[in-house]
C-alpha positions as CSV (number, residue, x, y, z in Angstrom):
1,M,0.0,0.0,0.0
2,K,1.4,3.4,-1.0
3,Q,2.2,5.8,1.9
4,N,0.6,9.2,1.5
5,Y,3.4,11.6,2.6
6,K,2.7,15.2,3.3
7,L,4.7,18.4,2.5
8,R,5.6,20.5,5.6
9,V,6.0,24.2,5.4
10,I,7.4,25.8,8.6
11,P,8.3,29.5,9.0
12,L,11.0,30.0,11.6
13,G,11.0,33.8,11.1
14,G,9.2,36.5,9.2
15,M,5.7,35.9,10.5
16,G,4.2,38.7,12.6
17,E,7.4,40.7,12.2
18,V,9.4,42.6,9.6
19,G,12.8,40.8,9.0
20,K,14.4,37.6,10.2
21,N,12.9,35.7,7.3
22,L,13.4,31.9,7.2
23,T,11.0,29.3,5.8
24,V,11.5,25.5,5.9
25,V,10.1,23.3,3.1
26,E,10.3,19.6,4.1
27,Y,9.2,16.4,2.4
28,R,10.3,13.1,4.0
29,D,14.1,13.1,3.9
30,D,14.6,16.4,2.1
31,I,14.6,20.0,3.3
32,V,15.2,23.3,1.5
33,I,15.4,26.5,3.4
34,I,14.1,29.7,1.8
35,D,16.2,32.7,2.9
36,C,18.0,33.1,6.2
37,G,17.8,36.7,7.4
38,M,18.4,38.8,10.5
39,T,16.7,41.8,12.0
40,F,18.0,44.7,14.1
41,P,17.4,44.8,17.9
42,E,14.5,46.7,19.4
43,E,14.9,49.4,22.0
44,D,14.4,47.0,24.8
45,M,17.3,44.8,23.8
46,P,20.4,46.7,25.2
47,G,23.7,45.5,23.9
48,I,22.3,43.2,21.2
49,D,23.9,43.6,17.8
50,V,21.5,41.6,15.6
51,V,18.6,39.1,16.0
52,I,18.5,35.9,14.1
53,P,16.1,32.9,13.9
54,D,16.3,29.9,16.2
55,I,17.4,26.9,14.0
56,D,17.2,24.2,16.7
57,Y,14.7,22.3,14.5
58,L,17.1,22.3,11.6
59,K,20.2,21.3,13.7
60,K,18.4,18.1,14.6
61,R,17.7,17.4,10.9
62,K,20.9,18.8,9.3
63,N,21.4,15.6,7.2
64,K,18.1,16.3,5.4
65,I,19.1,19.8,4.3
66,R,19.7,20.1,0.6
67,G,20.5,23.8,0.6
68,I,19.5,27.4,1.4
69,I,17.7,29.0,-1.6
70,L,17.8,32.8,-1.6
71,T,15.3,35.3,-3.1
72,H,17.6,38.3,-3.0
73,G,20.5,40.0,-1.2
74,H,18.9,42.1,1.5
75,E,20.1,41.7,5.1
76,D,16.7,40.5,6.3
77,H,17.0,37.6,3.8
78,I,20.8,36.8,3.9
79,G,22.1,38.4,7.1
80,A,21.9,35.3,9.3
81,I,23.6,33.0,6.9
82,P,27.1,33.3,8.4
83,Y,25.7,32.3,11.9
84,F,23.7,29.5,10.3
85,L,26.8,28.1,8.4
86,K,28.8,28.1,11.6
87,Q,26.4,25.5,12.9
88,I,25.2,23.7,9.7
89,N,27.3,23.6,6.6
90,T,25.1,23.4,3.6
91,P,25.2,24.7,0.0
92,V,23.7,28.2,-0.8
93,Y,21.9,29.0,-4.0
94,G,21.2,32.5,-5.3
95,T,21.4,34.9,-8.2
96,R,24.6,36.6,-9.2
97,L,24.5,39.8,-7.1
98,T,23.0,37.9,-4.2
99,I,25.9,35.5,-4.1
100,A,28.4,38.3,-4.5
101,L,27.0,40.2,-1.6
102,L,27.0,37.0,0.5
103,E,30.6,36.4,-0.4
104,N,31.6,39.7,1.2
105,K,29.9,38.6,4.4
106,L,31.4,35.1,4.4
107,K,34.9,36.6,3.9
108,E,34.5,38.6,7.1
109,H,33.4,35.5,9.0
110,R,36.2,33.4,7.4
111,L,33.6,31.0,5.9
112,L,34.1,31.6,2.2
113,S,36.5,28.7,1.5
114,K,34.3,26.2,3.5
115,T,31.0,27.1,1.8
116,K,29.6,25.8,-1.5
117,M,27.8,28.6,-3.3
118,V,25.9,28.1,-6.5
119,T,25.1,31.1,-8.8
120,V,21.7,30.4,-10.4
121,T,20.1,31.7,-13.7
122,P,16.5,32.8,-13.5
123,G,14.3,30.5,-15.7
124,K,16.6,27.5,-15.2
125,K,15.6,24.6,-12.9
126,Y,17.8,23.1,-10.2
127,Q,17.4,19.8,-8.5
128,L,17.8,19.7,-4.7
129,G,16.8,16.3,-3.5
130,K,13.2,15.7,-4.3
131,F,12.7,19.4,-5.0
132,E,13.0,21.1,-8.3
133,V,13.6,24.8,-7.8
134,E,13.2,27.6,-10.4
135,W,14.0,31.3,-9.8
136,I,11.6,33.8,-11.5
137,S,12.6,37.4,-12.1
138,V,10.7,40.1,-10.2
139,N,11.3,43.7,-9.4
140,H,12.5,45.0,-6.0
141,S,14.8,47.7,-4.6
142,I,17.8,45.5,-5.3
143,P,18.9,43.9,-8.6
144,D,18.5,40.1,-9.2
145,A,15.5,39.7,-6.9
146,C,13.5,36.6,-7.7
147,S,10.5,34.6,-6.6
148,L,10.8,30.8,-6.2
149,A,8.8,28.1,-7.8
150,I,9.4,24.7,-6.1
151,N,8.1,21.5,-7.6
152,T,7.5,19.0,-4.8
153,P,6.1,15.5,-4.9
154,V,2.7,16.8,-3.9
155,G,2.5,19.9,-6.1
156,R,4.1,23.3,-6.8
157,V,4.9,25.8,-4.1
158,V,5.5,29.5,-5.1
159,H,7.3,31.9,-2.7
160,T,7.2,35.5,-4.0
161,G,10.2,36.8,-1.9
162,D,10.1,40.5,-1.7
163,F,8.7,42.0,-4.9
164,K,6.9,44.7,-6.8
165,I,5.8,45.0,-10.4
166,D,7.7,47.9,-12.1
167,F,7.0,48.2,-15.8
168,T,9.8,50.8,-16.2
169,P,12.6,49.5,-14.1
170,I,16.0,51.3,-14.0
171,S,17.7,48.1,-15.3
172,G,17.0,44.4,-15.5
173,P,13.9,42.7,-16.7
174,V,10.3,43.4,-15.8
175,A,8.7,40.9,-13.4
176,N,8.1,37.7,-15.4
177,L,4.3,37.8,-15.3
178,N,4.2,35.3,-18.2
179,R,5.8,32.6,-16.1
180,F,3.5,33.3,-13.2
181,A,0.5,32.9,-15.6
182,E,2.0,29.6,-16.9
183,I,2.4,28.3,-13.4
184,G,-1.2,29.3,-12.6
185,N,-2.4,27.4,-15.6
186,E,-0.3,24.3,-14.7
187,G,-1.4,24.4,-11.1
188,C,-0.1,26.2,-8.0
189,L,-0.7,24.2,-4.8
190,L,0.5,26.8,-2.4
191,L,1.5,30.5,-2.6
192,L,3.5,32.2,0.1
193,S,3.5,35.9,-0.5
194,E,5.2,38.8,1.2
195,S,2.8,41.3,2.8
196,T,4.9,44.3,3.7
197,N,2.9,46.9,1.7
198,I,-0.5,45.1,1.5
199,L,-2.1,48.0,3.4
200,S,-1.3,50.4,0.6
201,E,-4.0,50.5,-2.1
202,G,-3.4,50.8,-5.8
203,F,0.0,50.3,-7.5
204,S,3.4,51.3,-6.2
205,M,5.3,54.0,-8.1
206,S,8.1,53.2,-10.5
207,E,11.7,53.7,-9.3
208,R,12.1,56.1,-12.2
209,K,9.9,58.6,-10.3
210,V,12.7,59.1,-7.8
211,G,15.2,59.8,-10.6
212,E,12.9,62.7,-11.8
213,T,12.8,64.1,-8.3
214,F,16.6,63.9,-7.9
215,D,17.0,65.7,-11.2
216,R,14.7,68.5,-10.0
217,I,16.6,68.8,-6.6
218,F,20.0,68.8,-8.3
219,S,18.8,71.6,-10.7
220,L,17.4,73.7,-7.8
221,K,20.3,73.2,-5.4
222,K,23.2,74.2,-7.7
223,N,24.8,76.2,-4.9
224,N,24.5,73.6,-2.1
225,R,26.5,70.5,-1.1
226,L,24.1,67.5,-1.3
227,I,24.2,64.7,1.2
228,I,21.9,61.8,0.3
229,A,21.2,58.9,2.7
230,T,19.7,55.7,1.3
231,F,20.0,51.9,1.7
232,A,23.4,50.7,0.5
233,S,21.7,47.8,-1.2
234,N,19.4,50.0,-3.3
235,V,21.7,49.9,-6.3
236,F,19.0,51.4,-8.6
237,R,18.7,54.5,-6.3
238,V,22.5,54.8,-6.2
239,Q,22.6,54.6,-10.0
240,Q,20.1,57.5,-10.3
241,I,22.0,59.7,-7.9
242,I,25.3,59.0,-9.8
243,Q,23.5,59.8,-13.1
244,A,22.2,63.1,-11.7
245,A,25.7,63.9,-10.4
246,E,27.3,63.3,-13.8
247,K,24.6,65.4,-15.5
248,Y,25.3,68.4,-13.1
249,N,29.1,67.9,-13.0
250,R,29.4,66.9,-9.4
251,K,31.8,64.4,-7.9
252,V,30.4,61.6,-5.8
253,V,31.8,60.6,-2.4
254,L,30.7,57.4,-0.7
255,S,30.5,57.3,3.1
256,G,29.8,54.2,5.1
257,R,31.4,50.8,4.8
258,S,28.4,48.9,3.5
259,M,27.8,51.7,0.9
260,V,31.4,51.4,-0.4
261,N,31.3,47.5,-0.4
262,V,27.9,47.2,-2.2
263,T,28.8,49.9,-4.8
264,E,32.1,48.4,-5.6
265,T,30.6,44.9,-6.0
266,A,27.7,46.2,-8.1
267,E,30.0,48.1,-10.4
268,R,32.4,45.2,-10.8
269,L,29.4,42.9,-11.8
270,G,28.0,45.5,-14.2
271,Y,24.9,46.5,-12.2
272,L,26.2,50.0,-11.8
273,K,27.4,52.2,-14.7
274,I,29.8,54.9,-13.5
275,K,31.9,57.2,-15.7
276,K,35.6,57.2,-14.9
277,G,36.5,60.0,-12.3
278,T,32.9,60.4,-11.0
279,I,33.6,58.8,-7.7
280,I,36.4,60.3,-5.6
281,D,37.9,59.2,-2.3
282,I,36.5,60.8,0.8
283,K,40.0,62.0,1.6
284,D,40.0,64.2,-1.6
285,M,36.8,66.2,-0.8
286,H,38.8,69.2,0.3
287,R,40.0,69.7,-3.3
288,Y,36.5,70.6,-4.5
289,K,34.0,73.3,-3.7
290,P,30.9,72.1,-1.7
291,N,28.6,72.7,-4.6
292,Q,30.7,70.4,-6.7
293,L,30.0,67.4,-4.5
294,V,27.3,64.9,-3.7
295,L,27.8,62.6,-0.8
296,I,26.0,59.2,-0.7
297,T,25.8,57.8,2.8
298,T,24.3,55.1,4.9
299,G,22.1,55.9,7.9
300,S,18.6,56.4,6.4
301,Q,17.2,54.3,9.3
302,G,19.0,56.3,12.1
303,E,21.4,53.5,12.9
304,P,23.6,54.6,15.8
305,M,26.9,54.0,14.1
306,S,25.9,54.9,10.5
307,A,27.5,57.8,8.6
308,L,24.5,60.1,8.7
309,T,24.0,59.6,12.5
310,R,27.7,60.5,13.1
311,I,27.3,63.5,10.8
312,S,24.2,64.7,12.8
313,N,26.2,64.3,16.1
314,D,29.3,66.1,14.7
315,Q,31.2,62.9,15.2
316,H,32.2,62.0,11.6
317,R,35.9,62.3,11.1
318,R,35.8,63.7,7.6
319,I,32.3,65.2,7.0
320,K,31.3,68.3,9.0
321,L,28.0,70.0,8.4
322,A,27.9,73.4,6.9
323,P,24.9,75.8,6.9
324,N,24.5,75.5,3.1
325,D,24.2,71.7,3.1
326,T,21.0,70.0,1.9
327,I,20.4,66.5,3.3
328,I,18.1,64.1,1.5
329,L,16.7,61.0,3.2
330,S,15.8,58.7,0.4
331,A,14.1,55.9,2.3
332,N,11.1,55.3,4.5
333,P,11.7,54.4,8.1
334,I,11.3,50.6,8.7
335,P,8.6,50.0,11.4
336,G,10.3,50.6,14.8
337,N,12.9,53.0,13.5
338,E,10.7,56.1,13.3
339,N,12.0,57.6,16.6
340,A,15.7,57.1,15.6
341,V,15.1,58.7,12.1
342,N,13.2,61.6,13.6
343,G,16.0,62.2,16.1
344,V,18.6,62.4,13.2
345,I,16.3,64.8,11.2
346,N,15.9,67.0,14.3
347,R,19.7,67.1,15.0
348,L,20.4,67.9,11.4
349,L,17.9,70.8,11.4
350,E,19.3,72.1,14.7
351,R,22.7,72.3,13.0
352,G,21.3,74.5,10.3
353,A,21.1,72.1,7.4
354,E,18.1,71.8,5.1
355,V,16.5,68.3,5.3
356,I,14.3,66.8,2.6
357,Y,12.5,63.6,3.4
358,K,9.5,61.8,2.1
359,S,6.8,64.0,3.5
360,L,8.4,66.9,1.6
361,S,9.1,65.4,-1.8
362,E,8.9,62.2,-3.8
363,I,12.4,61.0,-3.0
364,H,11.6,57.4,-2.1
365,V,9.4,54.7,-3.6
366,S,8.8,51.4,-2.0
367,G,10.4,48.1,-3.3
368,H,7.3,46.2,-2.1
369,A,4.1,45.5,-3.9
370,F,0.9,47.5,-3.2
371,Q,-2.5,45.9,-3.0
372,N,-3.3,45.8,-6.7
373,E,0.0,44.2,-7.5
374,H,-0.8,41.4,-5.0
375,K,-4.2,41.0,-6.6
376,L,-2.6,40.7,-10.0
377,L,-0.2,38.0,-8.8
378,L,-3.0,36.1,-7.0
379,S,-5.1,36.2,-10.1
380,L,-2.3,34.9,-12.3
381,L,-1.3,32.1,-9.9
382,K,-4.7,31.0,-8.7
383,P,-3.3,29.1,-5.7
384,K,-5.2,26.3,-4.0
385,Y,-3.8,27.2,-0.6
386,F,-2.4,30.6,0.5
387,V,-0.1,31.8,3.3
388,P,0.7,35.5,3.7
389,C,4.2,36.1,5.1
390,H,6.8,38.7,5.8
391,G,4.8,41.2,7.8
392,E,3.3,42.2,11.1
393,T,0.0,40.6,12.1
394,R,-2.0,43.4,10.7
395,H,-0.3,42.9,7.3
396,L,-0.9,39.1,7.3
397,L,-4.6,39.4,8.2
398,K,-5.2,42.1,5.5
399,H,-3.4,39.9,2.9
400,A,-5.6,37.0,3.9
401,E,-8.7,39.2,3.4
402,V,-7.4,40.2,0.0
403,A,-6.8,36.6,-1.0
404,S,-10.3,35.6,0.2
405,D,-11.9,38.5,-1.9
406,L,-10.1,37.1,-4.9
407,G,-11.6,33.6,-4.5
408,V,-9.3,31.6,-2.3
409,P,-11.5,29.7,0.1
410,K,-11.1,30.9,3.7
411,K,-10.5,27.4,4.8
412,N,-7.5,27.3,2.5
413,I,-5.9,30.4,3.8
414,F,-3.5,30.0,6.7
415,V,-2.2,32.9,8.8
416,L,0.8,31.3,10.5
417,Y,3.1,32.3,13.3
418,N,6.8,31.5,13.6
419,G,7.2,27.8,14.5
420,Q,3.7,26.8,13.3
421,C,3.8,23.8,11.0
422,L,1.6,23.5,7.9
423,E,1.1,20.0,6.5
424,L,-0.5,19.7,3.1
425,D,-1.0,17.7,-0.1
426,Q,-3.4,18.0,-3.0
427,N,-6.4,16.9,-0.9
428,K,-5.9,18.6,2.5
429,A,-4.0,21.2,4.4
430,Q,-3.8,21.6,8.2
431,T,-1.6,23.0,10.9
432,V,0.0,20.5,13.2
433,A,2.3,20.6,16.3
434,D,4.5,23.6,16.6
435,V,8.3,23.4,16.4
436,V,10.9,25.3,18.4
437,S,11.3,28.8,17.2
438,G,12.0,32.3,18.4
439,P,14.7,35.0,18.4
440,V,18.4,34.3,19.0
441,F,20.4,37.2,20.1
442,V,23.9,37.9,18.8
443,D,26.1,40.0,21.1
444,G,29.6,40.4,19.9
445,L,31.0,37.0,19.3
446,G,28.3,35.3,21.4
447,I,25.4,33.6,19.5
448,G,22.5,32.7,21.7
449,D,24.3,33.1,25.0
450,V,22.3,36.2,25.9
451,G,18.7,35.1,26.7
452,N,15.6,36.8,28.0
453,I,16.9,36.6,31.6
454,V,20.1,38.4,30.7
455,L,18.1,41.0,28.6
456,R,15.8,41.5,31.6
457,D,18.8,42.2,33.9
458,R,20.3,44.6,31.3
459,K,17.0,46.5,31.0
460,H,16.6,46.5,34.8
461,L,20.1,48.0,35.1
462,S,19.5,50.6,32.4
463,E,16.3,51.7,34.0
464,D,16.9,51.6,37.8
465,G,20.7,51.2,38.3
466,L,22.7,49.0,40.7
467,I,23.4,48.9,44.4
468,A,26.3,46.6,45.4
469,V,26.6,45.6,49.1
470,V,30.1,44.4,50.0
471,I,30.5,42.5,53.2
472,A,33.6,40.7,54.6
473,M,32.8,37.7,56.8
474,D,34.6,35.0,58.7
475,S,33.1,31.9,57.2
476,K,33.9,29.7,60.2
477,Q,32.4,32.1,62.8
478,G,29.7,33.5,60.5
479,K,30.7,37.0,61.9
480,V,31.0,40.3,60.0
481,V,34.7,41.3,59.9
482,S,34.2,44.6,58.0
483,G,31.5,46.5,56.1
484,P,29.0,46.7,54.8
485,D,30.2,49.0,52.1
486,I,27.6,50.3,49.6
487,I,28.4,51.1,46.0
488,S,25.9,52.7,43.7
489,R,26.0,52.9,39.9
490,G,23.2,54.5,37.9
491,F,20.9,54.8,41.0
492,V,21.7,58.1,42.8
493,Y,24.6,60.5,42.8
494,V,26.3,59.4,46.1
495,R,27.9,62.7,47.1
496,E,24.4,64.3,47.1
497,S,22.7,61.4,48.8
498,T,25.0,60.7,51.8
499,D,22.1,60.5,54.2
500,L,20.2,58.0,52.1
501,M,23.3,55.8,51.7
502,E,24.2,55.9,55.4
503,K,20.7,54.8,56.3
504,A,20.9,52.1,53.8
505,R,24.1,50.9,55.5
506,N,22.3,50.8,58.8
507,V,19.4,48.7,57.2
508,V,22.0,46.2,56.0
509,K,23.7,46.1,59.4
510,E,20.4,45.4,61.1
511,S,19.6,42.6,58.5
512,L,23.0,41.1,59.3
513,N,22.4,41.3,63.1
514,Q,19.0,39.5,62.7
515,C,20.8,36.8,60.8
516,D,23.3,36.5,63.6
517,K,20.6,36.3,66.2
518,K,18.8,33.5,64.3
519,H,22.1,31.7,63.8
520,I,21.8,31.9,60.0
521,K,25.2,30.8,58.6
522,E,24.4,30.0,54.9
523,W,25.6,32.8,52.7
524,S,22.8,32.4,50.2
525,T,20.2,33.0,52.9
526,I,22.2,36.0,54.3
527,K,22.3,37.5,50.8
528,N,18.6,37.0,50.2
529,N,17.7,38.6,53.6
530,V,20.0,41.6,52.9
531,R,18.6,42.0,49.4
532,D,15.0,41.9,50.5
533,D,15.5,44.3,53.5
534,L,17.5,46.8,51.4
535,R,15.1,46.6,48.5
536,N,12.1,47.4,50.7
537,Y,13.9,50.3,52.3
538,V,15.1,51.8,49.0
539,Y,11.6,51.5,47.4
540,K,9.9,53.1,50.4
541,K,12.3,56.1,50.3
542,T,12.7,56.6,46.6
543,G,10.0,54.7,44.7
544,R,12.8,53.0,42.7
545,N,13.7,49.4,42.3
546,P,17.5,49.1,41.5
547,M,19.2,45.8,41.1
548,I,20.7,44.9,44.5
549,L,23.8,42.7,44.4
550,P,25.1,41.5,47.8
551,I,28.8,40.4,47.7
552,I,30.2,38.4,50.6
553,M,34.0,38.0,50.8
554,D,35.5,35.2,52.9
555,V,38.3,36.5,55.2
């Protein structure tokens, strides 16, 4: 009797959030992984550098993994790959620019020689175990973006990746709608579709619209130095800035490590066309008048160490703001970054610069599809089952509603969360037991060694400070030899709070006396009593709840 095996689709990131995208497609003894991205820490994650998906489920099944298949080269889709490969060595497949950008990352992590990378051609099919994978060209804010069509033993799965439909792209092909239509006619079992801009009605604007705006700004600001902040990976945007600079006889200066790396890689591969002499080294800026320059920088999201943030804080080694500078923010804030971006804008304005951002001009268009583009794709593919992905809960639910309006039965639409497993075949789809998932925090060289308890302690310290109580005791006698000494950090200014600190010492002394009277010798119990008594006193007097750290030294 033939066994009826199911296909499993498991998101480990990218559901109910923006970033950290990773989706597992599994059939019997074969697994392919769609994207492996990171996200930046939120404000309540002090000290964390990046956040990546938990891959515990995959570590236990690493022998089944046939490869990581990439949709494009943005950090939220490739940023976690170095951390992944340190734990599971597997081949990585992607288009030309995607692989080149990944190579730069793997060099930094000293993984390049150990990793098998396959550069794929859109339209060609690649066999990975029981899966046949085809990359389909789409438009996005980075070249070489693709959707994925995966032929599985139970039917075809399509994952859109990040996409838009731009009929007048700066370079590269228009989204391959013909291929989507063919797949729709052949049969699409499951569509997983990004949802980032599903709340925006109509069609997204073409990237060329930004080029027209740049041309207008360059013509109006002939006497100003221009500083333009955008995503380093938005090669099309950088191309249009360079074209405007060449038209108006300006030299281009690149600032920010990622901006330099991506631009050099894109030019080497032919994705950027730059005339000889247009780009100059940042060290040579002084040879030109301000109105002969345009600076392209990182920092459109208010990142703390980015070039634009350092400029706004007057901390950039080579770029100092002048009153005649015009700064252009050519990007929308990613959800969660609004406060950081507004802070940078305010500091730039305070320093006398003119700042142009989206609310003032059309200097940014999204790389993500609006509602009508999603409707077009759904109409072409006609999927039997539908899973919205890559978005917050409000985006996923709206996308589910749009799919339902276009005829996908509600019982065939699944709004998943990270770790939820969807099992399906031609006859049935259902969610089954969850798998381990969640955020893994990267802090310096540590991966996953900072958990929620450590984060909670860091947050506690940052909000309420620390009181350390140092006591020297004779362990044999259980008697206090010296102290207690009280040290405060981030709680109160000790010199102006001598009375409070002296009374706190007395509270600790009394707590130690009570322990002595009750013949309590265990240091752990003594520490707990001191901590509780001092916490109660401090809260009663100040309304604050600092971390209290009793330290007992054996003498």
